[in-house]
Backbone as a printed PyTorch tensor [residue, N CA C, xyz], in Angstrom:
tensor([[[ 14.5250,  -2.0660,   5.9380],
         [ 13.4110,  -2.1870,   6.8450],
         [ 12.1430,  -1.7500,   6.1280]],

        [[ 11.0660,  -2.4060,   6.4680],
         [  9.7680,  -2.0530,   5.8840],
         [  8.8090,  -1.6440,   6.9970]],

        [[  7.9950,  -0.6580,   6.6810],
         [  6.9800,  -0.1520,   7.6030],
         [  5.6390,  -0.2410,   6.8920]],

        [[  4.6090,  -0.6140,   7.6170],
         [  3.2880,  -0.7300,   6.9930],
         [  2.2640,   0.1070,   7.7460]],

        [[  1.2580,   0.5130,   7.0090],
         [  0.1710,   1.2990,   7.5950],
         [ -1.0800,   1.0660,   6.7600]],

        [[ -2.1950,   0.8760,   7.4310],
         [ -3.4960,   0.8000,   6.7720],
         [ -4.2590,   2.0490,   7.1880]],

        [[ -4.7520,   2.7690,   6.2080],
         [ -5.5460,   3.9680,   6.5060],
         [ -6.9000,   3.8300,   5.8230]],

        [[ -7.9210,   4.3220,   6.4820],
         [ -9.2690,   4.2630,   5.9340],
         [ -9.7860,   5.6800,   5.7410]],

        [[-10.0890,   5.9900,   4.4950],
         [-10.6000,   7.3180,   4.1440],
         [-12.1090,   7.3400,   4.3620]],

        [[-12.5400,   8.2220,   5.2180],
         [-13.9580,   8.3750,   5.5400],
         [-14.6980,   8.9870,   4.3550]],

        [[-15.8860,   8.5090,   4.0850],
         [-16.7050,   9.0330,   2.9880],
         [-16.9980,  10.5170,   3.1950]],

        [[-17.1220,  11.2150,   2.0840],
         [-17.5450,  12.6100,   2.1330],
         [-16.4450,  13.6120,   2.4160]],

        [[-15.1960,  13.2670,   2.1370],
         [-14.0760,  14.1880,   2.3810],
         [-13.5760,  14.7530,   1.0560]],

        [[-12.8830,  15.8650,   1.1400],
         [-12.2220,  16.4650,  -0.0220],
         [-10.7510,  16.6510,   0.3200]],

        [[ -9.9800,  17.0950,  -0.6360],
         [ -8.5590,  17.3450,  -0.3630],
         [ -8.4070,  18.3580,   0.7790]],

        [[ -9.2930,  19.3440,   0.8190],
         [ -9.2320,  20.3720,   1.8590],
         [ -9.5660,  19.8280,   3.2460]],

        [[-10.3470,  18.7500,   3.3090],
         [-10.7390,  18.1780,   4.6010],
         [-10.1140,  16.7940,   4.8130]],

        [[ -9.0060,  16.5490,   4.1300],
         [ -8.3560,  15.2320,   4.1510],
         [ -7.9260,  14.8290,   5.5600]],

        [[ -7.8940,  13.5210,   5.7700],
         [ -7.3920,  12.9480,   7.0130],
         [ -5.8990,  12.6830,   6.8500]],

        [[ -5.1850,  12.5370,   7.9810],
         [ -3.7460,  12.3130,   7.9290],
         [ -3.3260,  11.2290,   8.9030]],

        [[ -2.2700,  10.5220,   8.5240],
         [ -1.6230,   9.5370,   9.3950],
         [ -0.1280,   9.6630,   9.1480]],

        [[  0.6700,   9.1440,  10.0770],
         [  2.1210,   9.2670,   9.9740],
         [  2.7900,   7.9130,  10.1470]],

        [[  3.8040,   7.6850,   9.3260],
         [  4.7030,   6.5470,   9.5150],
         [  6.0230,   7.1320,   9.9810]],

        [[  6.4580,   6.7620,  11.1790],
         [  7.7520,   7.2270,  11.6740],
         [  8.7670,   6.1440,  11.3390]],

        [[  9.6330,   6.4500,  10.3840],
         [ 10.6160,   5.4800,   9.9050],
         [ 11.9880,   5.8210,  10.4730]],

        [[ 12.8910,   4.8740,  10.3630],
         [ 14.2710,   5.1530,  10.7630],
         [ 14.9100,   6.0280,   9.6980]],

        [[ 15.9840,   6.6930,  10.0530],
         [ 16.7310,   7.4610,   9.0670],
         [ 17.3020,   6.4840,   8.0500]],

        [[ 17.4310,   6.9180,   6.8280],
         [ 17.9560,   6.0710,   5.7700],
         [ 17.4970,   6.5790,   4.4280]],

        [[ 17.3710,   5.6780,   3.4730],
         [ 16.9510,   6.0570,   2.1280],
         [ 15.6230,   5.3760,   1.8130]],

        [[ 14.6060,   6.1950,   1.5780],
         [ 13.3040,   5.6760,   1.1640],
         [ 13.4780,   5.1460,  -0.2540]],

        [[ 13.3450,   3.8280,  -0.4200],
         [ 13.6200,   3.2400,  -1.7290],
         [ 12.4140,   2.5790,  -2.3750]],

        [[ 11.3650,   2.3130,  -1.6150],
         [ 10.2320,   1.5970,  -2.1900],
         [  8.9450,   1.9700,  -1.4550]],

        [[  7.9170,   2.2470,  -2.2320],
         [  6.5830,   2.4660,  -1.6690],
         [  5.6200,   1.5770,  -2.4560]],

        [[  4.8470,   0.8040,  -1.7350],
         [  3.9170,  -0.1660,  -2.3080],
         [  2.5310,   0.1950,  -1.7680]],

        [[  1.5950,   0.4800,  -2.6510],
         [  0.2400,   0.8520,  -2.2400],
         [ -0.7540,  -0.1350,  -2.8480]],

        [[ -1.5210,  -0.8110,  -1.9950],
         [ -2.5810,  -1.6940,  -2.4640],
         [ -3.9050,  -0.9590,  -2.3140]],

        [[ -4.6580,  -0.9300,  -3.4200],
         [ -5.9680,  -0.2800,  -3.4480],
         [ -7.0100,  -1.3780,  -3.7060]],

        [[ -7.8320,  -1.7070,  -2.7210],
         [ -8.8080,  -2.7970,  -2.8870],
         [ -9.9080,  -2.4790,  -3.9010]],

        [[-10.6260,  -3.5120,  -4.2780],
         [-11.7920,  -3.3920,  -5.1540],
         [-12.8340,  -2.4900,  -4.4950]],

        [[-13.4660,  -1.6490,  -5.2880],
         [-14.5530,  -0.8150,  -4.7790],
         [-14.2210,   0.6570,  -4.6690]],

        [[-12.9490,   1.0110,  -4.7770],
         [-12.5760,   2.4250,  -4.6740],
         [-13.1570,   3.2400,  -5.8160]],

        [[-13.1570,   2.6570,  -7.0120],
         [-13.7200,   3.3010,  -8.2070],
         [-13.1710,   4.7090,  -8.4170]],

        [[-11.9040,   4.9300,  -8.0530],
         [-11.2790,   6.2290,  -8.2760],
         [-11.7800,   7.3370,  -7.3790]],

        [[-12.4750,   6.9920,  -6.3070],
         [-13.0290,   8.0230,  -5.4220],
         [-12.1470,   8.3370,  -4.2210]],

        [[-11.2830,   7.3990,  -3.8340],
         [-10.3930,   7.6270,  -2.6920],
         [ -9.0210,   8.0500,  -3.2120]],

        [[ -8.3860,   8.9720,  -2.5010],
         [ -7.1200,   9.5670,  -2.9240],
         [ -6.0980,   9.4740,  -1.7880]],

        [[ -4.8140,   9.3650,  -2.1710],
         [ -3.7360,   9.2460,  -1.1940],
         [ -2.5130,   9.9910,  -1.7020]],

        [[ -1.8170,  10.6780,  -0.7930],
         [ -0.5220,  11.2780,  -1.0990],
         [  0.4380,  10.9600,   0.0400]],

        [[  1.7420,  10.9890,  -0.2550],
         [  2.7860,  10.8110,   0.7570],
         [  3.6830,  12.0300,   0.7320]],

        [[  4.0470,  12.5070,   1.9240],
         [  4.8900,  13.6920,   2.0440],
         [  5.9750,  13.4630,   3.0750]],

        [[  7.0830,  14.1730,   2.9060],
         [  8.1150,  14.3010,   3.9430],
         [  8.0660,  15.7480,   4.3690]],

        [[  7.7390,  15.9830,   5.6120],
         [  7.5080,  17.3580,   6.0420],
         [  6.3170,  17.8870,   5.2670]],

        [[  6.4610,  19.0600,   4.7120],
         [  5.3810,  19.6380,   3.9160],
         [  5.5610,  19.3910,   2.4250]],

        [[  6.6210,  18.6860,   2.0310],
         [  6.8870,  18.4200,   0.6180],
         [  6.2590,  17.1000,   0.1880]],

        [[  5.3200,  17.1800,  -0.7480],
         [  4.7060,  15.9660,  -1.2720],
         [  5.7310,  15.2520,  -2.1420]],

        [[  5.9260,  13.9440,  -1.8650],
         [  6.9160,  13.1800,  -2.6270],
         [  6.2790,  12.1420,  -3.5530]],

        [[  5.0880,  11.6690,  -3.2180],
         [  4.3950,  10.7060,  -4.0800],
         [  2.9190,  11.0700,  -4.1160]],

        [[  2.3750,  11.3410,  -5.2830],
         [  3.1120,  11.6070,  -6.4990],
         [  3.8650,  12.9210,  -6.3940]],

        [[  4.8300,  13.1200,  -7.2810],
         [  5.7050,  14.2940,  -7.1930],
         [  4.9710,  15.5970,  -7.4950]],

        [[  3.9600,  15.5460,  -8.3360],
         [  3.2320,  16.7850,  -8.6360],
         [  2.2940,  17.1190,  -7.4810]],

        [[  2.3860,  18.3400,  -6.9590],
         [  1.6330,  18.7230,  -5.7530],
         [  0.1140,  18.6310,  -5.8840]],

        [[ -0.4100,  18.7320,  -7.1050],
         [ -1.8630,  18.6520,  -7.2710],
         [ -2.3280,  17.2350,  -7.5770]],

        [[ -1.4090,  16.2700,  -7.6140],
         [ -1.7560,  14.8940,  -7.9210],
         [ -2.0590,  14.0690,  -6.6890]],

        [[ -2.6020,  12.8760,  -6.9240],
         [ -2.8640,  11.9280,  -5.8430],
         [ -2.8830,  10.5270,  -6.4300]],

        [[ -2.7310,   9.5400,  -5.5640],
         [ -2.8030,   8.1490,  -5.9810],
         [ -4.2720,   7.7420,  -5.9430]],

        [[ -4.7780,   7.2640,  -7.0630],
         [ -6.1580,   6.7730,  -7.1480],
         [ -6.1470,   5.4690,  -7.9290]],

        [[ -7.1730,   4.6810,  -7.7770],
         [ -7.2600,   3.4350,  -8.5250],
         [ -8.4050,   2.5900,  -8.0260]],

        [[ -8.4110,   1.3450,  -8.4910],
         [ -9.4410,   0.3980,  -8.0850],
         [ -8.9070,  -1.0130,  -8.3090]],

        [[ -8.8310,  -1.7980,  -7.2660],
         [ -8.3850,  -3.1900,  -7.3360],
         [ -7.0180,  -3.3010,  -8.0000]],

        [[ -6.0610,  -2.5530,  -7.4890],
         [ -4.7200,  -2.6210,  -8.0660],
         [ -3.6540,  -2.3310,  -7.0230]],

        [[ -2.4430,  -2.6970,  -7.3960],
         [ -1.2840,  -2.4230,  -6.5660],
         [ -0.3730,  -1.4980,  -7.3470]],

        [[  0.0910,  -0.4560,  -6.7060],
         [  0.9780,   0.5090,  -7.3580],
         [  2.2950,   0.5190,  -6.6020]],

        [[  3.3920,   0.3810,  -7.3460],
         [  4.7330,   0.3840,  -6.7590],
         [  5.4990,   1.6060,  -7.2290]],

        [[  6.2130,   2.2180,  -6.2970],
         [  7.0670,   3.3540,  -6.6040],
         [  8.4840,   3.0020,  -6.1800]],

        [[  9.4280,   3.1300,  -7.0860],
         [ 10.8420,   2.9470,  -6.7650],
         [ 11.4310,   4.3420,  -6.6190]],

        [[ 11.9770,   4.6220,  -5.4670],
         [ 12.4820,   5.9560,  -5.1640],
         [ 13.9040,   5.8710,  -4.6300]],

        [[ 14.5000,   7.0160,  -4.4060],
         [ 15.8160,   7.1220,  -3.7570],
         [ 15.8270,   8.4710,  -3.0330]],

        [[ 15.1230,   8.5180,  -1.9180],
         [ 14.9220,   9.7850,  -1.1990],
         [ 15.5970,   9.6880,   0.1640]],

        [[ 16.6350,  10.5030,   0.4060],
         [ 17.2790,  10.4910,   1.7280],
         [ 16.3080,  10.9690,   2.8090]],

        [[ 16.3210,  10.2640,   3.9330],
         [ 15.5230,  10.6550,   5.0950],
         [ 16.4590,  10.6990,   6.2970]],

        [[ 16.6430,  11.8860,   6.8280],
         [ 17.5450,  12.0550,   7.9640],
         [ 16.7530,  11.9640,   9.2550]],

        [[ 17.4460,  11.8950,  10.3560],
         [ 16.7660,  11.6990,  11.6510],
         [ 15.7320,  12.7740,  11.9440]],

        [[ 15.9810,  13.9630,  11.5070],
         [ 15.0370,  15.0560,  11.7530],
         [ 13.9570,  15.1170,  10.6690]],

        [[ 14.0700,  14.2890,   9.6460],
         [ 13.1270,  14.3300,   8.5150],
         [ 12.7250,  12.9100,   8.1360]],

        [[ 12.2010,  12.1660,   9.1010],
         [ 11.8860,  10.7650,   8.8530],
         [ 10.4210,  10.4240,   9.1050]],

        [[  9.5740,  11.4230,   9.1140],
         [  8.1400,  11.1940,   9.2980],
         [  7.4520,  11.2850,   7.9380]],

        [[  6.8960,  10.1590,   7.5320],
         [  6.1980,  10.1070,   6.2480],
         [  4.7220,  10.3560,   6.5230]],

        [[  4.2250,  11.4470,   5.9690],
         [  2.8260,  11.8200,   6.2100],
         [  1.9570,  11.2710,   5.0860]],

        [[  0.9250,  10.5340,   5.4660],
         [ -0.0710,  10.0380,   4.5260],
         [ -1.2790,  10.9590,   4.6220]],

        [[ -1.6850,  11.4850,   3.5030],
         [ -2.8620,  12.3490,   3.4570],
         [ -3.8670,  11.6440,   2.5370]],

        [[ -5.0960,  11.4710,   3.0210],
         [ -6.0670,  10.6960,   2.2510],
         [ -7.4650,  11.2740,   2.4000]],

        [[ -8.2170,  11.1450,   1.3290],
         [ -9.5940,  11.6290,   1.3350],
         [-10.4180,  10.7670,   0.3800]],

        [[-11.7350,  10.8670,   0.5210],
         [-12.6430,   9.9740,  -0.1800],
         [-13.8770,  10.7710,  -0.5940]],

        [[-14.0420,  10.9620,  -1.8960],
         [-15.1580,  11.7730,  -2.3850],
         [-16.4690,  10.9880,  -2.4930]],

        [[-16.4210,   9.6820,  -2.2070],
         [-17.6580,   8.8940,  -2.1830],
         [-18.5570,   9.4280,  -1.0680]],

        [[-19.8360,   9.4800,  -1.3250],
         [-20.7320,   9.9760,  -0.2680],
         [-21.3130,   8.8340,   0.5670]],

        [[-20.9060,   7.5840,   0.2730],
         [-21.4820,   6.4500,   0.9890],
         [-20.4860,   5.5700,   1.7120]],

        [[-19.4560,   5.1150,   1.0160],
         [-18.5720,   4.0800,   1.5530],
         [-17.1960,   4.6090,   1.9410]],

        [[-16.6810,   4.0920,   3.0480],
         [-15.2920,   4.3440,   3.4290],
         [-14.3990,   3.4220,   2.6000]],

        [[-13.1530,   3.8520,   2.3370],
         [-12.2260,   3.0500,   1.5400],
         [-10.8500,   3.0620,   2.1930]],

        [[-10.1930,   1.9020,   2.1850],
         [ -8.8760,   1.7580,   2.8200],
         [ -7.7540,   1.6710,   1.7970]],

        [[ -6.5890,   2.1200,   2.2100],
         [ -5.3420,   1.9600,   1.4700],
         [ -4.3980,   1.1510,   2.3520]],

        [[ -3.6470,   0.2530,   1.7470],
         [ -2.6330,  -0.5300,   2.4430],
         [ -1.2760,  -0.0700,   1.9170]],

        [[ -0.4680,   0.5140,   2.7910],
         [  0.7930,   1.1370,   2.3820],
         [  1.9580,   0.3970,   3.0250]],

        [[  2.9590,   0.0810,   2.2190],
         [  4.1900,  -0.5530,   2.6800],
         [  5.3450,   0.3140,   2.1880]],

        [[  6.2250,   0.7210,   3.1090],
         [  7.3300,   1.6280,   2.7880],
         [  8.6450,   0.9390,   3.1190]],

        [[  9.5740,   0.9380,   2.1660],
         [ 10.8950,   0.3420,   2.3650],
         [ 11.9510,   1.4100,   2.5640]],

        [[ 12.7630,   1.2570,   3.6110],
         [ 13.8240,   2.2260,   3.9250],
         [ 15.1400,   1.4750,   4.0940]],

        [[ 16.1420,   1.8630,   3.2920],
         [ 17.4810,   1.3040,   3.4730],
         [ 18.0910,   1.8970,   4.7320]],

        [[ 18.9290,   1.1430,   5.3980],
         [ 19.5220,   1.5550,   6.6760],
         [ 20.2920,   2.8740,   6.5580]],

        [[ 20.4150,   3.5480,   7.6830],
         [ 21.0620,   4.8550,   7.7660],
         [ 22.4970,   4.8380,   7.2350]],

        [[ 23.1650,   3.7050,   7.3160],
         [ 24.5530,   3.6160,   6.8520],
         [ 24.6820,   3.9800,   5.3780]],

        [[ 23.6380,   3.7560,   4.5960],
         [ 23.6900,   4.0820,   3.1680],
         [ 23.7510,   5.5820,   2.9280]],

        [[ 23.2180,   6.3750,   3.8640],
         [ 23.2970,   7.8310,   3.7290],
         [ 24.7480,   8.2940,   3.7350]],

        [[ 25.5840,   7.6730,   4.5700],
         [ 26.9850,   8.0560,   4.6650],
         [ 27.7370,   7.7230,   3.3830]],

        [[ 27.3070,   6.7130,   2.6520],
         [ 27.9850,   6.3100,   1.4160],
         [ 27.6860,   7.2390,   0.2500]],

        [[ 26.5470,   7.8890,   0.2750],
         [ 26.1280,   8.6990,  -0.8700],
         [ 27.1460,   9.7320,  -1.3270]],

        [[ 27.6980,  10.5790,  -0.4450],
         [ 28.6740,  11.5720,  -0.9220],
         [ 29.9080,  10.9070,  -1.5410]],

        [[ 30.3560,   9.7910,  -0.9680],
         [ 31.5240,   9.0990,  -1.5160],
         [ 31.2350,   8.5310,  -2.8930]],

        [[ 30.0700,   7.9520,  -3.0760],
         [ 29.7020,   7.3890,  -4.3710],
         [ 29.5770,   8.4960,  -5.4070]],

        [[ 28.9510,   9.6070,  -5.0280],
         [ 28.8230,  10.7270,  -5.9580],
         [ 30.1920,  11.2490,  -6.3450]],

        [[ 31.1020,  11.3860,  -5.3960],
         [ 32.4520,  11.8610,  -5.6880],
         [ 33.1650,  10.9030,  -6.6400]],

        [[ 33.0070,   9.6050,  -6.4360],
         [ 33.6320,   8.6250,  -7.3260],
         [ 33.0680,   8.7250,  -8.7430]],

        [[ 31.7740,   8.8950,  -8.8660],
         [ 31.1550,   9.0280, -10.1840],
         [ 31.6330,  10.2980, -10.8730]],

        [[ 31.7450,  11.4040, -10.1190],
         [ 32.2430,  12.6570, -10.6890],
         [ 33.6660,  12.4950, -11.2020]],

        [[ 34.5260,  11.8260, -10.4150],
         [ 35.9140,  11.6060, -10.8450],
         [ 35.9710,  10.7250, -12.0880]],

        [[ 35.1570,   9.6840, -12.1150],
         [ 35.1140,   8.8010, -13.2740],
         [ 34.6230,   9.5550, -14.5040]],

        [[ 33.6300,  10.3970, -14.3330],
         [ 33.0990,  11.1920, -15.4340],
         [ 34.1740,  12.1230, -15.9940]],

        [[ 34.9060,  12.7910, -15.1220],
         [ 35.9860,  13.6750, -15.5710],
         [ 37.0750,  12.8910, -16.2920]],

        [[ 37.4180,  11.7230, -15.7710],
         [ 38.4330,  10.8730, -16.3870],
         [ 37.9960,  10.4580, -17.7920]],

        [[ 36.7480,  10.0130, -17.9350],
         [ 36.2560,   9.6080, -19.2430],
         [ 36.1790,  10.7830, -20.2110]],

        [[ 35.8540,  11.9560, -19.6820],
         [ 35.8080,  13.1590, -20.5150],
         [ 37.1890,  13.4650, -21.0730]],

        [[ 38.2250,  13.3340, -20.2200],
         [ 39.6000,  13.5700, -20.6650],
         [ 40.0190,  12.5590, -21.7390]],

        [[ 39.5350,  11.3520, -21.6290],
         [ 39.8520,  10.3250, -22.6270],
         [ 39.0780,  10.5340, -23.9370]],

        [[ 38.1070,  11.4020, -23.8700],
         [ 37.2980,  11.6650, -25.0530],
         [ 36.1700,  10.6710, -25.2370]],

        [[ 35.8550,   9.9750, -24.2030],
         [ 34.7890,   8.9590, -24.2890],
         [ 33.4200,   9.5760, -24.1360]]])
């Protein structure tokens, strides 16, 4: 499933006075984030994505997504459970004149994939041990 959101960063904001929006997604695995940054941003508008209070994109807490006339894609594998499925968009714009928009598209694999994860990990662990015994 994909969820989309357009947010407009008001001119004259800083990280401390950033605006916020939320995407409420279904439980599952966050696997793709697509951010379109239109022409004119000139590196003045910033965006971050968080689950709860943990910033997930970009992973470094002091970082932000910036750009101008480009599309940025993130391939992820982040479990989102029913109690932790609100993706917070935090955005600000240091331009003193123009507002700037971000177009965000988020891809979430269905909740059924969450149930498979422990089984897949267990299978990989067993295979790893088997190969280790073989000396591979």
